C-alpha positions as CSV (number, residue, x, y, z in Angstrom):
1,M,-5.0,-0.8,-1.8
2,V,-2.5,2.0,-0.7
3,E,-3.2,4.4,2.8
4,E,-3.1,8.2,2.1
5,I,-0.6,10.5,4.0
6,Q,-1.3,13.8,5.9
7,T,2.0,15.5,6.0
8,I,1.2,18.2,8.5
9,Q,-1.1,17.7,12.2
10,T,-2.3,20.5,14.1
11,V,-2.3,19.3,17.8
12,N,-3.1,22.3,21.0
13,G,-1.9,25.0,18.6
14,T,1.5,23.1,17.5
15,T,1.9,22.2,14.4
16,S,4.1,18.6,13.4
17,A,4.6,16.6,10.5
18,N,3.4,13.3,10.6
19,G,1.8,13.6,14.1
20,A,-1.7,12.7,13.5
21,G,-3.2,11.2,16.7
22,R,-0.5,13.1,19.3
23,T,-0.6,15.1,22.2
24,D,1.4,18.3,23.0
25,D,3.8,16.3,25.0
26,A,4.5,14.1,22.5
27,L,6.0,16.6,20.0
28,P,9.6,16.9,19.6
29,R,11.0,18.9,22.7
30,S,14.5,18.5,21.7
31,L,17.4,18.9,18.6
32,E,17.7,15.7,18.0
33,A,14.0,14.8,17.7
34,L,13.9,17.3,14.7
35,R,13.3,16.3,11.5
36,P,13.0,18.3,8.2
37,R,9.6,18.9,7.1
38,M,8.2,19.1,10.7
39,G,5.8,22.5,11.1
40,F,5.6,24.6,14.3
41,T,3.5,27.3,15.4
42,G,6.3,29.6,17.0
43,K,7.1,33.0,18.8
44,V,9.5,35.2,16.7
45,T,12.5,36.2,19.5
46,R,14.9,38.7,17.5
47,V,14.7,40.3,14.5
48,E,17.6,41.0,12.3
49,L,18.4,42.0,8.7
50,G,19.0,38.7,7.6
51,G,15.8,37.3,9.2
52,V,14.4,36.2,12.5
53,F,14.8,33.7,15.3
54,V,11.9,32.0,16.2
55,D,11.3,29.7,19.1
56,I,9.9,26.7,18.5
57,G,9.9,25.1,21.9
58,V,13.2,23.0,21.4
59,G,15.6,25.0,23.5
60,V,17.2,26.3,20.4
61,D,15.9,29.3,18.5
62,G,15.7,28.4,15.1
63,F,16.7,31.1,12.4
64,L,14.6,31.8,9.6
65,H,16.5,33.4,6.6
66,V,14.7,36.3,4.5
67,S,14.9,33.8,1.4
68,Q,12.8,31.7,3.1
69,I,10.0,34.3,4.1
70,V,6.6,33.9,2.1
71,S,4.7,37.3,1.8
72,D,2.6,38.6,-0.5
73,K,4.4,41.7,-0.9
74,P,8.2,42.8,-1.5
75,I,10.3,42.3,1.4
76,L,12.2,45.3,1.9
77,R,13.1,44.9,5.5
78,V,12.6,42.3,7.6
79,A,11.5,44.4,10.5
80,D,8.4,46.0,8.1
81,L,7.2,42.1,8.5
82,F,7.3,40.9,11.8
83,R,8.1,41.9,15.6
84,V,9.2,40.5,18.5
85,G,6.6,38.4,20.0
86,D,4.6,37.7,16.5
87,E,3.3,34.0,16.0
88,I,4.2,32.5,12.8
89,T,3.9,28.8,11.3
90,V,7.2,27.5,10.1
91,Y,8.9,24.2,9.1
92,I,12.3,22.7,9.3
93,Q,14.5,22.6,6.6
94,R,17.7,21.4,8.0
95,V,19.0,20.5,11.7
96,Q,22.6,20.5,13.0
97,P,22.5,19.2,16.5
98,E,26.3,19.6,16.6
99,R,26.2,23.3,16.1
100,K,22.8,24.0,18.2
101,R,21.6,25.1,14.7
102,I,18.0,24.9,12.8
103,D,16.9,26.1,9.9
104,L,13.3,27.3,9.0
105,T,11.5,27.9,6.2
106,M,7.6,29.1,5.7
107,H,7.3,27.7,2.5
108,K,5.1,24.7,3.3
109,P,7.0,21.6,2.3
110,P,4.9,18.8,-0.6
111,A,2.5,16.7,1.3
112,Y,4.3,14.0,-0.5
113,Y,8.0,13.0,-0.3
114,W,10.3,10.1,-1.4
115,D,10.0,8.7,2.2
116,N,6.0,8.5,2.2
117,L,5.5,7.8,-1.1
118,Q,4.5,3.8,-1.8
119,I,3.3,2.0,-4.5
120,G,-0.3,1.6,-4.6
121,T,-0.7,5.5,-2.5
122,K,-3.9,6.5,-3.6
123,L,-3.6,10.6,-4.7
124,H,-6.7,12.8,-5.4
125,N,-7.1,16.1,-7.4
126,V,-3.7,15.7,-9.1
127,R,-3.2,18.7,-11.9
128,V,-2.2,17.8,-15.7
129,V,1.1,20.2,-16.4
130,S,2.3,19.5,-19.6
131,V,1.3,16.8,-22.4
132,E,4.1,14.7,-24.2
133,S,4.0,11.7,-26.9
134,F,4.3,9.2,-24.1
135,G,1.6,10.8,-21.3
136,V,0.9,13.6,-19.2
137,F,3.0,15.1,-16.0
138,V,0.8,15.9,-12.9
139,D,1.7,17.8,-10.1
140,F,0.4,15.9,-7.4
141,D,2.3,18.0,-4.5
142,G,4.7,15.7,-4.2
143,P,8.9,15.9,-4.8
144,K,8.5,16.3,-8.4
145,H,5.9,15.8,-11.1
146,G,4.3,12.4,-11.7
147,L,4.1,10.3,-15.0
148,I,0.7,8.9,-16.2
149,P,1.9,7.0,-19.7
150,F,-1.1,6.9,-22.3
151,N,-1.2,3.0,-21.8
152,L,-2.1,3.6,-17.9
153,M,-5.2,5.3,-18.6
154,P,-8.8,4.2,-19.4
155,K,-9.4,4.3,-23.1
156,G,-10.1,7.3,-25.0
157,V,-9.0,9.7,-22.2
158,R,-6.1,12.1,-23.2
159,P,-6.4,14.9,-20.7
160,K,-5.0,18.4,-21.0
161,V,-2.9,20.6,-19.5
162,G,-4.3,22.2,-16.6
163,E,-7.2,19.7,-16.2
164,Q,-7.5,18.0,-12.9
165,I,-8.0,14.5,-12.9
166,D,-9.8,12.9,-9.8
167,T,-7.8,9.6,-8.8
168,V,-4.6,8.4,-9.7
169,W,-2.5,5.7,-8.0
170,V,1.2,5.3,-7.6
171,V,3.1,2.3,-9.7
172,E,6.5,3.5,-9.5
173,V,8.5,5.3,-7.2
174,D,12.1,5.5,-7.9
175,E,14.4,8.4,-5.8
176,S,17.3,7.4,-7.3
177,K,16.3,8.1,-10.8
178,R,14.1,10.7,-9.6
179,R,11.0,9.2,-11.3
180,I,7.6,8.5,-10.2
181,G,5.0,6.9,-12.2
182,L,1.1,7.0,-11.9
183,T,-2.0,5.1,-13.4
184,M,-5.7,6.2,-13.7
185,I,-6.7,2.4,-13.9
186,E,-6.6,1.1,-10.5
187,P,-4.2,-1.2,-9.9
188,P,-5.2,-5.0,-8.1
189,A,-5.5,-5.0,-4.4
190,L,-2.6,-7.2,-4.1
191,P,0.5,-6.0,-6.3
192,W,2.9,-8.7,-7.8
193,E,5.6,-7.5,-6.0
194,K,3.7,-8.5,-2.3
195,I,3.3,-12.1,-3.8
196,K,5.9,-14.0,-1.6
197,K,6.6,-17.9,-2.0
198,G,4.7,-19.4,1.4
199,D,2.1,-16.3,2.1
200,V,-1.1,-17.7,3.1
201,Y,-4.6,-15.3,1.9
202,T,-8.0,-16.2,1.9
203,G,-9.6,-16.1,-1.9
204,K,-12.7,-16.8,-3.7
205,V,-12.9,-19.7,-6.2
206,T,-14.0,-18.2,-9.9
207,R,-13.6,-21.2,-12.1
208,V,-13.1,-25.4,-11.6
209,E,-12.0,-27.4,-14.0
210,R,-11.3,-31.4,-13.6
211,N,-7.1,-30.8,-12.5
212,A,-7.0,-27.5,-11.3
213,A,-8.8,-24.6,-9.5
214,Y,-8.8,-21.2,-9.9
215,V,-8.9,-18.8,-7.3
216,D,-9.1,-14.8,-6.9
217,I,-6.7,-13.7,-4.0
218,G,-6.5,-9.9,-5.4
219,A,-3.8,-9.9,-7.6
220,E,-4.1,-9.0,-11.3
221,R,-4.8,-12.5,-12.2
222,D,-6.3,-15.4,-10.7
223,G,-4.0,-18.1,-9.0
224,V,-3.8,-21.4,-10.0
225,V,-4.6,-24.7,-7.6
226,R,-3.4,-27.8,-9.7
227,L,-4.9,-30.8,-8.5
228,S,-1.2,-32.4,-8.6
229,S,-0.5,-30.0,-5.8
230,L,-2.8,-31.7,-3.5
231,G,-0.9,-34.9,-3.5
232,V,-3.8,-36.6,-4.1
233,S,-4.4,-39.3,-7.6
234,H,-7.7,-40.8,-9.0
235,A,-9.1,-37.5,-7.9
236,D,-11.2,-34.3,-9.6
237,M,-11.1,-31.1,-8.1
238,H,-14.7,-30.5,-8.4
239,T,-14.7,-33.2,-5.4
240,F,-12.9,-30.6,-3.4
241,V,-13.8,-27.3,-4.1
242,T,-16.8,-25.3,-5.7
243,V,-17.2,-22.1,-7.6
244,G,-17.5,-18.7,-5.0
245,E,-16.4,-20.6,-2.3
246,E,-13.6,-19.0,-0.2
247,V,-11.0,-20.8,0.7
248,K,-7.5,-20.7,2.1
249,V,-4.6,-20.9,-0.3
250,R,-0.7,-21.2,0.4
251,V,1.8,-19.7,-2.4
252,L,4.1,-22.0,-4.0
253,K,5.6,-20.3,-6.9
254,V,5.0,-16.6,-8.0
255,E,6.4,-15.3,-11.4
256,P,5.7,-11.6,-11.7
257,N,7.2,-11.7,-15.8
258,K,4.9,-14.2,-16.6
259,R,2.0,-13.2,-14.9
260,Q,1.8,-16.8,-13.4
261,L,0.8,-17.9,-9.5
262,D,1.0,-21.1,-8.4
263,L,-1.3,-22.0,-5.2
264,T,-2.3,-25.2,-3.2
265,L,-5.1,-25.3,-0.5
266,E,-3.8,-24.2,3.0
267,G,-4.3,-27.2,5.5
268,F,-5.2,-29.9,3.2
269,N,-3.4,-33.4,4.3
270,P,-3.6,-36.1,1.6
271,K,-4.0,-38.7,4.1
272,D,-7.4,-37.7,4.7
273,Y,-8.5,-38.9,1.3
274,A,-5.7,-41.8,0.9
275,L,-7.3,-45.5,0.2
276,S,-6.3,-47.8,3.4
277,S,-3.8,-50.2,2.4
278,G,-4.2,-52.8,-0.2
279,P,-3.7,-53.8,-3.8
280,S,-3.5,-51.2,-6.4
281,D,-5.5,-50.2,-9.0
282,E,-3.3,-52.1,-11.4
283,E,-3.9,-54.8,-9.4
284,L,-7.4,-55.3,-9.5
285,S,-10.2,-55.9,-12.0
286,P,-11.6,-52.7,-14.0
287,F,-14.6,-53.5,-11.7
288,A,-13.1,-53.3,-8.9
289,A,-10.9,-50.3,-9.7
290,A,-13.8,-48.2,-10.3
291,L,-15.8,-49.1,-7.3
292,Q,-12.6,-48.2,-5.4
293,R,-12.4,-44.7,-7.0
294,A,-16.0,-44.3,-6.3
295,Q,-15.4,-45.1,-2.8
296,R,-12.1,-42.5,-2.4
297,L,-14.6,-39.7,-4.2
298,K,-17.3,-40.2,-2.0
299,R,-15.0,-40.3,1.4
300,A,-13.1,-37.1,0.2
301,Q,-16.7,-35.3,-0.5
302,M,-17.7,-35.7,3.0
303,A,-14.3,-35.2,4.2
304,M,-14.7,-31.6,2.7
305,A,-18.4,-31.3,3.5
306,E,-17.4,-31.5,6.7
307,A,-14.2,-29.2,6.8
308,R,-17.0,-26.8,5.1
309,A,-19.0,-27.2,8.0
310,A,-16.6,-26.6,10.3
311,Q,-15.6,-23.8,9.0
312,A,-18.9,-21.8,8.3
313,N,-19.7,-22.7,12.5
314,A,-16.0,-20.9,13.3
315,Q,-17.4,-18.0,11.5
316,S,-20.8,-17.8,12.6
317,S,-19.2,-18.2,16.5
318,A,-16.7,-15.0,15.5
319,D,-19.5,-13.0,14.1
320,G,-21.9,-13.3,17.0
321,K,-18.8,-12.9,19.7
322,S,-18.2,-9.2,17.2
């Protein structure tokens, strides 16, 4: 599932955006390193009628225009609010290195923006701001309000304006269309968009039939391992896997629109289960053919048992080292 992003991080008295774990030495020291929404605690160096200049430690003072000042009372004169030497918290609004200009603001930027919102991101304590015929819009401290359609809410749930929703997940982010889609129903750990042909996953067998096995890899639906994908004839899928077993599988085909996922057992070698050279079943008597198939089945069962034992030993060794 989705990482939660902390936009502003304070380090040794200086605040920086997306700077979790950074030391003071790692903070931006040049105009070129500055990015919008980064935050700093700086010192006022000059007070003018239209705003104040602030030293944020990059060699060029930034300018905080009067329109970007946050105050709990009407601003009649900038000098009534700030004096040279005052420490204030400001955020980068715009940087123009070629002009050696930094525009600042005291308005704290949203915790989430288009570049740090991802499908699967988990959001907490969002507030309903409007209810429409198709869903509700919520404020989550992002670039715009997100939409939760009614069909992505638990049955019978209909939030009201002002109500707080504990947890939602991002299911759509489209900056070009200015659209953010959310859901109140926890999405699968592995969305369809992330599953690619050739990917290898560890999953759990949920159902076994004669010609197929179903494996949960964390997607919306179980993937199917068909007996034909193993390249082994005259066999039963029960020979190779059991319900509850963890197996490694490789993606053969994924069709998000049809919600279909075809898999095969990773590392499976059909030669391990082939009969030695000799007459085909069609050339044998019914009894001989049945005997040969029974021998193949027993041989396959022994091979799978050995593989499971080896896997268990490897896991035990890994757990012992950890």
